[in-house]
C-alpha positions as CSV (number, residue, x, y, z in Angstrom):
1,D,31.1,22.4,8.1
2,F,30.0,20.5,11.2
3,S,32.2,22.4,13.6
4,D,29.1,23.7,15.6
5,L,27.1,20.5,15.5
6,V,25.8,19.5,18.9
7,D,23.3,16.9,20.3
8,N,20.1,17.7,22.1
9,A,22.1,18.4,25.3
10,G,24.4,20.8,23.6
11,E,27.4,18.4,23.6
12,P,29.6,18.5,20.4
13,I,29.0,15.7,17.9
14,V,32.3,14.5,16.2
15,I,32.3,13.3,12.6
16,Y,34.7,10.4,11.9
17,D,36.3,9.3,8.7
18,S,35.3,5.7,7.9
19,L,38.3,5.3,5.5
20,T,40.6,5.4,8.6
21,T,38.8,2.4,10.3
22,R,41.3,-0.1,11.8
23,P,41.4,-2.6,14.7
24,N,42.4,-1.4,18.1
25,P,45.4,-3.5,19.2
26,D,44.8,-2.5,22.8
27,F,41.1,-3.6,22.8
28,N,40.2,-5.8,25.8
29,P,37.2,-8.0,25.0
30,A,36.8,-8.8,28.7
31,Q,35.9,-5.2,29.4
32,P,32.9,-3.2,28.3
33,L,33.2,-1.2,25.1
34,S,33.9,2.5,25.8
35,T,35.8,5.4,24.5
36,S,38.8,4.1,26.5
37,N,38.3,0.5,25.3
38,L,37.5,0.7,21.6
39,Q,37.3,-2.4,19.4
40,Y,37.9,-0.2,16.3
41,L,39.6,3.1,15.8
42,R,38.7,5.9,13.5
43,D,40.1,9.4,13.0
44,A,37.9,12.4,13.3
45,F,37.8,14.9,10.4
46,P,40.0,17.8,11.5
47,G,37.9,20.6,12.8
48,N,34.8,18.5,12.0
49,L,35.1,19.8,8.4
50,I,34.6,17.5,5.4
51,P,37.0,18.4,2.6
52,L,35.4,19.4,-0.6
53,E,37.3,16.7,-2.5
54,R,35.8,14.0,-0.3
55,M,32.2,15.0,-1.0
56,D,30.2,12.7,-3.2
57,P,29.1,14.3,-6.5
58,V,25.7,12.7,-6.4
59,A,25.1,14.0,-2.9
60,R,26.2,17.5,-3.9
61,R,23.7,17.5,-6.8
62,A,20.9,16.2,-4.6
63,L,21.5,19.0,-2.1
64,G,20.7,21.5,-4.8
65,Y,17.1,20.5,-4.2
66,Y,17.3,21.1,-0.5
67,P,15.7,24.4,0.5
68,N,17.6,27.0,2.5
69,P,16.7,27.6,6.2
70,N,13.9,30.0,6.7
71,A,13.5,29.9,10.5
72,S,15.4,29.6,13.7
73,V,13.6,27.9,16.5
74,G,15.0,26.3,19.7
75,P,18.5,25.7,20.9
76,F,21.1,23.2,19.6
77,L,19.6,20.9,16.9
78,R,17.1,23.6,16.0
79,N,14.3,23.4,13.5
80,N,15.3,25.9,10.9
81,F,12.8,25.2,8.1
82,F,9.0,25.6,8.0
83,A,6.8,24.8,5.0
84,N,3.5,26.7,4.6
85,A,1.7,25.1,1.6
86,A,-1.9,24.2,0.7
87,E,-3.3,20.7,0.7
88,T,-5.0,19.8,-2.5
89,N,-8.4,18.0,-2.3
90,T,-10.6,18.7,-5.3
91,P,-12.7,15.6,-6.1
92,N,-16.1,16.6,-7.5
93,G,-18.9,14.3,-8.4
94,S,-22.6,13.6,-8.6
95,V,-25.1,11.1,-7.2
96,W,-28.0,9.9,-9.3
97,K,-31.1,7.9,-8.3
98,L,-34.1,6.8,-10.2
99,D,-37.1,4.9,-8.9
100,H,-39.9,3.8,-11.1
101,N,-42.9,1.5,-10.6
102,F,-44.6,-0.4,-13.4
103,G,-48.1,-0.9,-11.9
104,S,-48.2,-2.5,-8.5
105,R,-46.0,-5.5,-9.3
106,H,-42.8,-4.1,-10.7
107,K,-40.4,-1.7,-9.0
108,L,-37.2,-0.6,-10.7
109,T,-34.3,1.3,-8.9
110,F,-31.2,2.7,-10.5
111,N,-28.3,4.3,-8.5
112,A,-25.1,5.9,-9.8
113,R,-22.1,7.8,-8.3
114,L,-19.4,9.6,-10.2
115,S,-16.3,11.3,-8.7
116,S,-13.0,12.6,-10.1
117,G,-10.3,15.0,-8.9
118,L,-6.9,15.7,-7.4
119,D,-5.9,14.5,-3.9
120,G,-2.6,15.5,-2.4
121,A,-0.9,16.5,0.9
122,A,0.8,19.9,1.2
123,P,4.3,19.6,-0.3
124,I,7.4,20.0,1.9
125,F,9.6,21.0,-1.0
126,E,8.3,23.0,-4.0
127,N,10.3,20.9,-6.5
128,A,10.7,17.3,-7.8
129,A,12.5,16.1,-4.7
130,N,9.5,16.7,-2.4
131,P,9.8,14.1,0.4
132,G,6.1,14.4,1.3
133,A,3.1,12.4,0.0
134,P,2.6,12.8,-3.7
135,R,-0.4,14.3,-5.4
136,R,-2.6,11.8,-7.0
137,Q,-5.4,11.8,-9.6
138,V,-8.3,9.8,-8.2
139,S,-11.6,8.7,-9.7
140,S,-14.5,6.4,-8.9
141,R,-17.6,5.2,-10.7
142,S,-20.4,2.9,-9.5
143,A,-23.8,2.0,-10.7
144,S,-26.5,-0.5,-9.6
145,F,-29.8,-1.7,-11.0
146,S,-32.4,-3.7,-9.1
147,E,-35.9,-5.0,-10.0
148,T,-38.4,-6.2,-7.5
149,F,-41.2,-8.3,-9.2
150,N,-44.2,-9.4,-7.1
151,I,-45.2,-12.4,-9.2
152,S,-48.0,-13.2,-6.8
153,P,-48.9,-12.4,-3.2
154,T,-46.7,-15.3,-2.1
155,L,-44.0,-15.2,-4.7
156,V,-41.4,-12.4,-5.0
157,N,-38.3,-12.2,-7.2
158,Q,-35.5,-9.6,-6.7
159,F,-32.8,-9.1,-9.3
160,N,-29.7,-7.0,-8.8
161,L,-26.9,-5.9,-11.1
162,S,-24.0,-3.7,-10.1
163,A,-20.6,-2.4,-11.2
164,S,-17.9,-0.3,-9.6
165,Y,-14.6,1.2,-10.7
166,S,-11.9,3.1,-9.0
167,A,-8.5,4.4,-10.2
168,L,-5.5,6.1,-8.7
169,A,-2.4,7.6,-10.5
170,A,0.3,10.1,-9.9
171,D,-0.4,13.7,-10.9
172,T,1.5,14.0,-14.1
173,S,1.8,17.8,-13.7
174,V,4.1,17.1,-10.7
175,I,5.7,13.7,-11.6
176,D,6.9,13.0,-15.1
177,S,7.5,9.3,-15.6
178,S,9.8,10.0,-18.5
179,V,12.3,12.2,-16.6
180,D,15.4,10.3,-15.4
181,Y,16.1,12.2,-12.1
182,A,18.6,9.5,-11.1
183,A,20.7,9.9,-14.2
184,D,20.6,13.7,-13.7
185,L,22.1,13.1,-10.2
186,G,24.8,10.8,-11.6
187,L,23.2,7.5,-10.5
188,T,23.1,4.7,-13.1
189,G,21.1,1.5,-13.4
190,L,17.9,3.0,-12.0
191,Q,14.5,3.5,-13.5
192,P,13.2,7.0,-14.4
193,G,10.1,8.7,-13.1
194,A,10.7,9.1,-9.4
195,F,13.3,11.2,-7.7
196,P,15.7,8.9,-5.8
197,R,14.9,8.7,-2.1
198,F,17.6,9.8,0.4
199,E,16.6,9.1,4.0
200,L,18.5,11.1,6.5
201,G,17.5,10.0,10.0
202,Q,16.4,13.0,12.1
203,Y,16.7,15.4,9.1
204,V,14.1,16.0,6.5
205,D,14.5,13.4,3.7
206,I,15.2,14.2,0.0
207,G,13.2,12.6,-2.8
208,S,10.0,10.8,-3.6
209,Q,8.2,8.7,-1.1
210,P,8.2,5.0,-1.7
211,G,5.2,4.1,-4.0
212,S,5.0,7.5,-5.6
213,L,4.6,6.0,-9.1
214,V,2.0,3.5,-8.0
215,R,-1.1,3.4,-10.1
216,Y,-4.1,1.1,-10.2
217,Q,-7.5,0.5,-11.7
218,A,-9.9,-1.7,-9.8
219,A,-13.3,-2.9,-11.1
220,S,-15.9,-5.3,-9.8
221,Y,-19.1,-6.6,-11.3
222,A,-21.9,-8.4,-9.5
223,L,-25.1,-10.1,-10.4
224,S,-27.6,-11.6,-8.0
225,D,-31.1,-13.0,-8.1
226,G,-33.3,-14.0,-5.1
227,L,-36.7,-15.8,-5.1
228,S,-38.9,-15.8,-2.0
229,V,-41.8,-18.2,-1.7
230,R,-44.4,-18.0,1.1
231,F,-46.1,-21.4,1.8
232,R,-48.3,-21.8,4.8
233,K,-45.9,-21.3,7.8
234,N,-42.8,-21.5,5.6
235,N,-40.9,-18.7,3.9
236,V,-38.4,-20.3,1.5
237,K,-35.7,-18.3,-0.2
238,L,-33.3,-19.2,-3.0
239,N,-30.5,-16.8,-3.7
240,F,-27.7,-16.8,-6.4
241,Y,-24.8,-14.4,-6.4
242,A,-21.9,-14.1,-8.8
243,S,-19.1,-11.5,-8.9
244,R,-16.0,-10.8,-10.9
245,G,-13.1,-8.6,-9.6
246,Q,-10.2,-7.3,-11.6
247,V,-7.3,-5.1,-10.6
248,N,-4.8,-3.6,-13.0
249,S,-1.9,-2.6,-10.7
250,F,1.6,-1.1,-11.3
251,R,3.3,-1.0,-7.9
252,P,7.1,-0.2,-8.1
253,R,7.9,0.7,-4.5
254,N,11.4,2.2,-5.1
255,P,11.8,2.3,-8.9
256,S,14.5,5.0,-8.8
257,G,16.4,3.8,-5.7
258,R,16.1,4.3,-1.9
259,F,19.2,5.1,0.1
260,T,19.4,5.3,3.9
261,F,22.0,7.2,5.9
262,N,21.9,6.5,9.7
263,G,25.2,8.2,10.6
264,K,26.9,5.1,11.9
265,L,29.5,5.1,9.1
266,T,30.7,8.5,10.3
267,S,30.6,7.6,14.0
268,L,33.1,6.1,16.4
269,P,32.2,2.4,16.2
270,G,30.0,1.4,19.1
271,I,29.9,4.9,20.7
272,N,26.6,6.8,20.8
273,N,26.3,10.5,20.0
274,T,29.0,10.4,17.4
275,G,28.5,10.6,13.6
276,D,25.7,12.3,11.6
277,P,23.4,11.1,8.8
278,F,23.9,14.3,6.8
279,A,27.7,13.9,7.0
280,Q,27.3,10.3,5.8
281,L,25.2,11.5,2.8
282,L,27.9,14.1,1.9
283,L,30.5,11.2,1.8
284,G,28.2,9.0,-0.3
285,L,28.2,6.2,2.3
286,S,24.8,4.7,2.2
287,D,24.3,2.0,4.8
288,R,21.4,0.5,2.8
289,A,20.3,0.8,-0.8
290,E,17.4,-0.9,-2.6
291,Q,15.6,-0.8,-5.9
292,S,12.3,-2.2,-7.1
293,I,12.3,-3.4,-10.7
294,V,8.7,-3.6,-12.0
295,V,8.6,-3.6,-15.7
296,H,4.9,-4.4,-16.4
297,P,1.6,-3.9,-14.6
298,S,-0.2,-6.8,-13.1
299,Y,-3.7,-7.7,-14.4
300,F,-5.3,-9.8,-11.7
301,R,-8.7,-11.5,-12.1
302,S,-10.9,-13.7,-9.8
303,E,-14.5,-14.7,-9.4
304,Q,-16.9,-15.7,-6.6
305,Y,-20.1,-17.6,-6.7
306,Q,-22.7,-18.2,-4.0
307,L,-25.8,-20.3,-3.9
308,T,-28.0,-20.3,-0.8
309,A,-31.2,-21.9,0.2
310,S,-33.1,-21.1,3.4
311,D,-36.4,-21.8,5.1
312,E,-37.9,-19.6,7.8
313,Y,-40.5,-21.6,9.6
314,Q,-43.0,-20.1,12.0
315,M,-43.4,-22.8,14.6
316,T,-45.7,-20.6,16.8
317,P,-46.9,-17.0,16.5
318,N,-44.1,-16.0,18.8
319,F,-41.2,-18.3,17.6
320,N,-39.5,-18.5,14.2
321,A,-36.7,-20.9,13.2
322,T,-34.5,-20.4,10.2
323,V,-32.3,-23.1,8.5
324,S,-30.0,-22.3,5.6
325,L,-27.4,-24.0,3.5
326,G,-25.0,-22.2,1.2
327,L,-22.2,-23.1,-1.2
328,Q,-19.5,-20.5,-1.9
329,I,-17.0,-21.0,-4.6
330,D,-13.9,-18.7,-4.9
331,T,-11.6,-18.9,-7.9
332,P,-7.9,-18.2,-7.2
333,R,-6.2,-15.1,-8.4
334,R,-4.7,-15.2,-11.9
335,D,-3.0,-12.7,-14.1
336,K,-4.4,-11.9,-17.5
337,Y,-1.0,-12.5,-19.1
338,D,0.1,-15.3,-16.7
339,R,2.8,-13.1,-15.2
340,Q,2.9,-14.9,-11.9
341,S,5.6,-17.1,-10.3
342,S,6.1,-19.2,-7.2
343,L,8.7,-21.3,-5.5
344,D,8.4,-25.1,-5.9
345,L,10.4,-26.7,-3.1
346,G,10.1,-30.1,-4.7
347,L,11.7,-29.1,-8.0
348,I,15.4,-29.3,-8.5
349,N,17.0,-26.0,-9.4
350,P,19.3,-26.5,-12.5
351,A,21.6,-23.7,-11.3
352,N,22.7,-25.6,-8.2
353,N,21.0,-29.0,-8.2
354,H,19.3,-28.3,-4.9
355,P,15.6,-28.4,-4.2
356,G,13.8,-25.1,-4.7
357,A,13.2,-23.5,-8.1
358,L,10.9,-20.8,-9.6
359,V,7.9,-22.0,-11.6
360,F,5.8,-19.8,-13.8
361,A,2.1,-19.8,-14.4
362,G,0.9,-21.3,-17.6
363,Q,4.3,-22.7,-18.6
364,D,5.6,-26.3,-18.8
365,G,2.1,-27.7,-18.3
366,R,1.4,-25.8,-15.1
367,P,-2.0,-24.1,-14.5
368,R,-2.5,-20.4,-14.6
369,T,-2.9,-20.2,-10.9
370,F,-0.9,-21.5,-7.9
371,S,-3.9,-22.0,-5.5
372,P,-6.9,-24.3,-5.9
373,T,-10.4,-23.2,-6.3
374,Q,-12.1,-23.0,-2.9
375,A,-15.5,-24.5,-2.4
376,N,-17.1,-24.2,1.0
377,W,-20.4,-25.3,2.4
378,E,-21.9,-22.8,4.8
379,P,-24.8,-24.2,6.9
380,S,-26.5,-22.1,9.6
381,I,-29.4,-22.2,11.9
382,G,-31.1,-19.3,13.8
383,W,-34.2,-18.4,15.7
384,A,-36.3,-15.5,16.9
385,W,-38.4,-15.6,20.0
386,N,-41.0,-13.1,21.1
387,P,-41.6,-14.3,24.7
388,W,-44.5,-12.0,25.7
389,G,-46.1,-11.5,22.3
390,S,-44.9,-7.9,22.3
391,R,-42.9,-6.2,19.5
392,R,-40.9,-4.4,22.1
393,T,-38.9,-7.5,23.0
394,V,-37.4,-10.1,20.6
395,I,-34.6,-12.6,21.5
396,R,-32.5,-13.9,18.7
397,G,-29.9,-16.6,18.4
């Protein structure tokens, strides 16, 4: 019943039946579009009432998850629902640090951080169709070890080893990936787990936010070693760094469907302040629908290597110059199971004999990656000048 529906100015909003759409034989294209010069005609629902037999069964089931009004604030398009719920943020963890010296030449340092918990915004609906941000289980782990070895008064070596891990997943106490909400509503061909998303313009939406089922695990490992040699007025440093990163990611954005309703299919074509998104939902007339089909997670891997040599030369007691040369090598991203594809514009597509076809990593003699390994030289020069021999002023470049 939209008989009392009005806009922000209190003017009635008329709901039109899209099944009655037809060209206007009296339309004059030389004149501006207006209510008196319509390109297309539509009939309004009598009394602004949508008959029960015209209501879409999927929409009627979805509305069972929509809460009843609990407030009455403001005129016309009033806000009639307020949610009062708690935000969840319960990550707990610990920080560990250990320093130990072996005599005067060895210093060992160990650091670790651990954290796990639940993170989630306050729900708008207290049911599976909550349109707010989902609650997520989060965790992180990191550890590092370093050794500083004073081999001699002029020779120092520093070794570092580190690892970090982070993970994010939907809270299984709220989202059950085995439940087929879409099928329960009467929708077919969609994946289970998330509640289908119905976006309703100015109204509160129904269903899971895009990305509600996203989960990932990210880990990185790094090793470095640096040797510093003091020789007369020179301080020579050699540094080596290697790291490996991996991300296990499952990112279906809209696995159970995303349907938008902007109200235009219940409006008078081309005329503002007619039609309504909620009426369009009731009629089952989505102006846009999409689904993300992601069957398997992705297991991405890549490495980085750096080798740097530098020399800091004390030209005078007040002027130092530093010259360095580095080589950085980055390997391209690859998938553990070669589940990557790309478009080769030089390959003839057998489906239509035109250029442009999908190619797949590790198949038909192709490499496991679609990008080359990047190797970049990184030279640099710098200086530090203490113009008056005072520690209070240093100019660097």
